[in-house]
C-alpha positions as CSV (number, residue, x, y, z in Angstrom):
1,M,0.6,-2.1,32.9
2,P,-3.2,-1.7,32.4
3,R,-4.3,-3.4,29.2
4,L,-5.8,-0.2,27.8
5,Q,-2.4,1.4,28.0
6,Q,-0.6,-1.2,25.9
7,P,-1.9,0.0,22.5
8,K,-0.8,3.5,23.3
9,W,2.7,2.4,24.1
10,L,2.8,0.3,20.9
11,I,1.7,3.3,18.9
12,L,4.5,5.3,20.5
13,A,7.0,2.6,19.8
14,A,5.8,2.3,16.2
15,S,6.2,6.0,15.8
16,L,9.8,5.9,17.0
17,C,10.5,2.9,14.7
18,L,9.1,4.9,11.8
19,F,11.3,7.9,12.6
20,F,14.5,5.9,12.7
21,S,13.5,3.9,9.6
22,F,13.0,7.2,7.8
23,L,16.4,8.4,8.8
24,A,17.9,5.0,7.7
25,A,16.2,5.4,4.3
26,L,17.7,8.9,3.9
27,S,21.2,7.6,4.8
28,V,21.6,4.6,2.5
29,G,22.8,5.1,-1.1
30,S,25.9,5.7,-3.3
31,M,26.6,8.8,-1.2
32,S,26.6,7.3,2.3
33,L,25.4,9.5,5.3
34,S,25.2,8.7,9.0
35,L,21.8,8.8,10.8
36,W,23.0,12.0,12.5
37,Q,23.9,13.6,9.2
38,S,20.5,12.6,7.7
39,G,18.8,14.2,10.7
40,Q,20.8,17.3,10.3
41,G,20.1,17.5,6.6
42,L,16.4,16.9,7.2
43,A,16.3,19.7,9.8
44,T,18.1,22.0,7.4
45,L,15.6,21.3,4.6
46,L,12.6,21.8,6.8
47,T,13.7,24.9,8.7
48,P,15.3,28.3,7.8
49,W,18.5,27.3,9.7
50,Q,21.6,25.4,8.8
51,F,22.4,22.3,10.8
52,G,25.8,20.5,10.6
53,D,28.3,21.0,7.8
54,L,26.6,19.1,4.9
55,S,27.7,20.2,1.5
56,N,25.3,21.6,-1.1
57,M,25.6,18.4,-3.1
58,Q,24.6,16.3,-0.1
59,L,21.6,18.6,0.6
60,M,20.6,18.4,-3.1
61,V,20.7,14.6,-3.0
62,L,18.6,14.5,0.1
63,Q,16.0,17.0,-1.3
64,N,15.7,15.7,-4.9
65,L,16.3,12.0,-4.5
66,R,16.2,10.5,-1.0
67,L,13.5,12.6,0.6
68,P,10.8,12.0,-2.0
69,R,11.7,8.3,-2.2
70,A,11.4,8.0,1.6
71,L,8.2,9.9,1.8
72,L,6.7,7.8,-1.1
73,A,7.7,4.6,0.8
74,V,5.9,6.0,3.9
75,F,2.7,6.9,2.1
76,V,2.6,3.7,-0.1
77,G,3.4,1.4,2.8
78,A,0.9,3.1,5.1
79,N,-1.8,3.0,2.4
80,L,-1.3,-0.7,1.6
81,A,-1.3,-1.8,5.2
82,L,-4.3,0.4,6.0
83,C,-6.2,-0.9,3.0
84,G,-5.4,-4.5,4.1
85,A,-6.7,-3.8,7.6
86,L,-9.9,-2.2,6.2
87,L,-10.6,-5.0,3.8
88,Q,-9.9,-7.7,6.4
89,G,-12.4,-6.0,8.8
90,L,-15.0,-5.4,6.1
91,L,-14.8,-9.0,4.8
92,R,-14.1,-10.5,8.3
93,N,-11.3,-12.6,6.9
94,P,-7.6,-12.2,7.9
95,L,-6.5,-13.5,4.4
96,A,-8.1,-10.6,2.6
97,D,-5.5,-8.3,1.0
98,P,-5.6,-5.8,-2.0
99,S,-3.4,-8.2,-4.0
100,I,-5.3,-11.4,-3.1
101,I,-8.9,-10.1,-3.8
102,G,-8.0,-8.7,-7.2
103,V,-7.8,-4.9,-6.4
104,S,-4.1,-4.7,-7.2
105,G,-4.5,-6.8,-10.3
106,G,-7.2,-4.6,-11.6
107,A,-5.2,-1.5,-10.9
108,A,-2.2,-3.0,-12.5
109,F,-4.1,-3.9,-15.7
110,G,-5.5,-0.3,-15.8
111,A,-2.0,1.1,-15.4
112,A,-0.6,-1.2,-18.1
113,I,-3.3,0.0,-20.5
114,A,-2.3,3.6,-19.7
115,M,1.3,2.8,-20.5
116,F,0.4,1.1,-23.7
117,L,-1.7,4.0,-24.9
118,A,0.7,6.7,-23.6
119,G,2.5,7.2,-26.8
120,I,-0.7,7.7,-28.7
121,V,-2.9,9.7,-26.3
122,V,-0.7,11.4,-23.8
123,P,0.9,14.0,-26.2
124,Q,-2.6,15.3,-26.9
125,L,-3.5,15.8,-23.2
126,T,-3.0,18.8,-21.0
127,P,0.1,18.8,-18.7
128,L,-2.1,18.1,-15.7
129,W,-3.6,15.0,-17.3
130,Q,-0.2,13.8,-18.4
131,E,0.9,13.8,-14.8
132,Y,-2.1,11.7,-13.6
133,W,-2.7,9.6,-16.7
134,V,-1.4,6.3,-15.3
135,A,-2.9,7.0,-11.9
136,S,-6.4,7.6,-13.3
137,F,-6.3,4.3,-15.2
138,A,-5.0,2.4,-12.2
139,F,-7.8,3.9,-10.0
140,T,-10.4,3.0,-12.6
141,G,-9.1,-0.6,-12.9
142,G,-9.0,-1.0,-9.1
143,C,-12.5,0.3,-8.8
144,L,-13.9,-2.0,-11.5
145,A,-12.1,-5.1,-10.1
146,T,-13.3,-4.3,-6.5
147,F,-16.9,-3.8,-7.5
148,A,-16.8,-7.0,-9.7
149,V,-15.5,-9.0,-6.8
150,Y,-18.0,-7.5,-4.5
151,R,-21.0,-8.1,-6.8
152,I,-19.9,-11.7,-7.5
153,G,-19.6,-12.4,-3.8
154,T,-22.9,-10.8,-2.8
155,G,-26.2,-12.6,-3.1
156,A,-29.6,-12.7,-1.5
157,N,-28.2,-14.0,1.7
158,G,-25.5,-11.4,2.0
159,T,-21.8,-11.4,1.2
160,S,-19.9,-14.6,1.0
161,V,-16.3,-14.2,2.0
162,V,-15.2,-17.5,0.3
163,V,-16.9,-16.5,-3.0
164,M,-15.3,-13.0,-2.8
165,L,-11.8,-14.5,-2.3
166,L,-12.3,-16.9,-5.2
167,A,-13.7,-14.1,-7.4
168,G,-10.6,-12.1,-6.5
169,V,-8.3,-14.9,-7.6
170,A,-10.3,-15.1,-10.9
171,I,-10.1,-11.3,-11.5
172,A,-6.4,-11.3,-10.7
173,A,-5.8,-14.1,-13.2
174,L,-7.9,-12.2,-15.8
175,A,-5.9,-9.0,-15.2
176,A,-2.6,-11.0,-15.4
177,A,-3.7,-12.4,-18.8
178,G,-4.5,-8.9,-20.0
179,I,-1.1,-7.6,-18.9
180,A,0.5,-10.6,-20.7
181,I,-1.3,-9.6,-23.9
182,L,-0.1,-6.0,-23.7
183,T,3.4,-7.2,-22.9
184,Y,3.4,-9.4,-26.0
185,L,2.3,-6.5,-28.1
186,A,4.7,-4.0,-26.6
187,D,7.9,-2.7,-28.1
188,D,11.2,-3.2,-26.3
189,A,11.1,0.1,-24.4
190,L,7.5,-0.5,-23.2
191,L,8.2,-4.1,-22.4
192,R,11.1,-3.1,-20.2
193,N,8.9,-0.4,-18.4
194,I,6.0,-2.8,-17.8
195,T,8.2,-5.7,-16.6
196,F,10.2,-3.5,-14.2
197,W,7.1,-1.8,-13.0
198,Q,5.4,-5.1,-12.2
199,L,8.3,-6.0,-9.9
200,G,7.5,-3.0,-7.7
201,S,9.9,-0.2,-7.1
202,I,10.0,3.3,-5.6
203,A,13.3,4.2,-7.2
204,G,11.7,6.6,-9.6
205,A,10.0,8.7,-6.9
206,N,9.3,12.4,-7.5
207,W,7.4,15.1,-5.7
208,Q,4.3,14.6,-7.9
209,M,4.1,11.0,-6.8
210,V,4.6,12.0,-3.2
211,L,1.7,14.5,-3.4
212,L,-0.6,12.0,-5.1
213,S,0.1,9.3,-2.5
214,G,-0.1,11.8,0.3
215,F,-3.6,12.7,-0.9
216,A,-4.6,9.0,-0.7
217,S,-3.1,8.7,2.8
218,L,-5.1,11.8,3.9
219,L,-8.4,10.3,2.7
220,L,-7.6,7.0,4.4
221,L,-6.6,8.7,7.7
222,L,-9.8,10.8,7.7
223,S,-11.9,7.7,7.3
224,V,-10.2,5.9,10.3
225,P,-12.3,7.5,13.1
226,Y,-15.6,6.7,11.3
227,S,-14.5,3.3,10.0
228,A,-13.1,1.9,13.3
229,K,-16.4,1.8,15.2
230,A,-18.3,0.5,12.2
231,L,-15.8,-2.3,11.6
232,N,-15.9,-3.3,15.2
233,A,-19.6,-3.6,14.9
234,I,-19.4,-5.6,11.6
235,L,-17.1,-8.1,13.3
236,L,-20.2,-9.2,15.2
237,G,-22.0,-9.9,12.0
238,E,-23.8,-7.7,9.5
239,S,-27.3,-8.1,11.0
240,E,-25.9,-7.3,14.5
241,A,-24.2,-4.2,13.1
242,R,-27.4,-3.0,11.6
243,H,-29.2,-3.4,14.9
244,L,-26.4,-1.3,16.4
245,G,-27.3,1.5,14.0
246,V,-24.5,0.9,11.4
247,N,-25.5,1.5,7.8
248,V,-23.5,-1.5,6.6
249,Q,-24.1,-0.9,2.8
250,Q,-22.9,2.7,3.1
251,V,-19.8,1.6,5.0
252,K,-19.0,-1.0,2.4
253,T,-19.4,1.4,-0.5
254,R,-17.3,4.1,1.1
255,L,-14.5,1.8,2.1
256,I,-14.4,0.0,-1.2
257,I,-14.1,3.3,-3.1
258,I,-11.4,4.7,-0.7
259,T,-9.4,1.4,-0.8
260,A,-9.7,1.2,-4.6
261,L,-8.4,4.8,-4.9
262,A,-5.5,4.3,-2.5
263,V,-4.4,0.9,-4.0
264,G,-4.8,2.4,-7.5
265,I,-2.5,5.3,-6.6
266,A,0.0,2.9,-4.9
267,V,0.1,0.7,-8.0
268,A,0.5,3.7,-10.3
269,T,3.4,5.2,-8.3
270,S,5.3,2.2,-7.2
271,G,4.1,-0.8,-9.2
272,M,3.1,-4.2,-7.7
273,I,4.1,-4.3,-4.1
274,G,2.4,-7.2,-2.4
275,F,1.7,-8.7,1.0
276,I,2.1,-5.5,3.1
277,G,-1.6,-5.4,3.5
278,L,-1.6,-9.0,4.6
279,V,1.3,-9.2,7.0
280,I,1.0,-6.0,9.1
281,P,-2.7,-6.1,10.1
282,H,-2.4,-9.8,11.1
283,L,0.7,-9.2,13.2
284,I,-1.1,-6.4,15.1
285,R,-4.1,-8.7,15.7
286,L,-1.8,-11.3,17.2
287,W,-0.5,-8.6,19.6
288,L,-3.7,-6.5,20.4
289,G,-6.7,-8.3,19.1
290,A,-9.1,-6.9,16.5
291,D,-10.0,-3.5,18.0
292,H,-9.9,-1.3,14.9
293,R,-9.4,1.8,17.0
294,Y,-5.8,0.7,17.5
295,L,-5.5,-1.7,14.6
296,L,-5.9,0.9,11.9
297,P,-3.4,3.6,13.1
298,L,-0.9,0.9,14.0
299,S,-1.3,-0.7,10.6
300,A,-0.4,2.6,8.9
301,L,2.7,3.2,11.1
302,L,4.1,-0.3,10.8
303,G,3.2,-0.6,7.1
304,A,5.3,2.6,6.5
305,C,8.1,1.1,8.6
306,L,8.1,-2.2,6.7
307,L,8.3,-0.6,3.2
308,L,11.0,1.8,4.3
309,L,13.1,-1.0,5.7
310,A,12.4,-3.2,2.7
311,D,13.6,-0.3,0.4
312,V,16.7,0.0,2.5
313,A,17.3,-3.8,2.2
314,A,16.7,-3.5,-1.6
315,R,19.5,-0.9,-1.9
316,V,21.9,-2.8,0.3
317,V,21.6,-6.5,-0.6
318,I,23.4,-6.3,-4.0
319,A,24.9,-2.8,-3.8
320,P,25.8,-0.8,-5.8
321,A,22.8,-2.2,-7.8
322,E,19.5,-2.6,-6.2
323,L,16.6,-5.1,-6.1
324,P,13.0,-4.1,-6.8
325,V,11.4,-3.6,-3.4
326,G,8.5,-5.8,-4.4
327,V,10.9,-8.7,-4.4
328,I,11.8,-8.0,-0.8
329,T,8.2,-7.8,0.4
330,G,7.4,-10.9,-1.6
331,L,10.1,-12.8,0.2
332,I,8.7,-11.7,3.5
333,G,5.0,-12.0,2.7
334,A,4.8,-15.3,0.8
335,P,6.1,-17.4,3.7
336,F,3.8,-15.5,6.1
337,F,0.8,-16.2,3.9
338,I,1.6,-19.9,3.9
339,F,1.9,-19.8,7.7
340,L,-1.6,-18.2,7.9
341,L,-3.0,-20.9,5.6
342,L,-1.5,-23.7,7.7
343,K,-2.8,-22.0,10.8
344,Q,-6.3,-21.7,9.5
345,R,-6.2,-25.4,8.3
346,R,-6.0,-26.5,11.9
347,F,-9.5,-25.1,12.5
348,M,-11.1,-26.7,9.5
349,V,-13.3,-29.8,10.0
């Protein structure tokens, strides 16, 4: 098979994997359905015709509980993986990840502040602002953390990846300290909400969350055609990219804003879900190399698959109870991160 055809086949295989993972996510729960029944129910909900013999109760469960949860997993997983790929390309470091460089921590601190103030401020807001109260704070926190890391890491000689990563660790620690203070001051109900939310979960998915995350996915996907060529040029070095006609500063600013928005929304809707942005892009690089024309769309597809399957595992492992999905992704991602560190250590002098 010609080498140029391999990425196209991988994209097709990833799309099929996403489809069956989506059906599996619709099937698992207290009301068990087969993959075939889930497919019939999905077709019934999306078309004017009735497929199969599913009861009204089964269709209601699919429409109100499982479909928004599965769609939220698709959007959040795709967004986190795509943000990881964009940040790794922008910083030219495979260890860059929204959670590692402080973006997730800043967004989490912003969301925690929003939760803490909710009882005081939210009743005075319009219904529209009440819906997006936490998301707006998470986005603001993610933006502030991102620009702080970027400013600390950028000097007269350009951007230092090592300094940015260390600044990200410091920002994440500062955000964690802020969350700890709010947790200490919180009452029992707020303490429970913040603690459970920090573990990462999509169990509380609703259609408003789906629309918000879908908006972030749309922005990210629209940026892919423009970002891929620019990131391929930046891989050669910033000065070389400028000689090729790339406005490096504009690309950095645009991608930082988009990734901060997407990560902020992901944190606001699903809590702290780590390592998806680290694991998926690096695996694709091992298979295909660093061509962002294929790396970015494949990251989105496989990130969605990973979070869907992690959510299925979270519901199955200790059924009828369920684990937070952030625990599952942490169990997968932490060993992989250690593997990357050990692999990079071999190339150190």
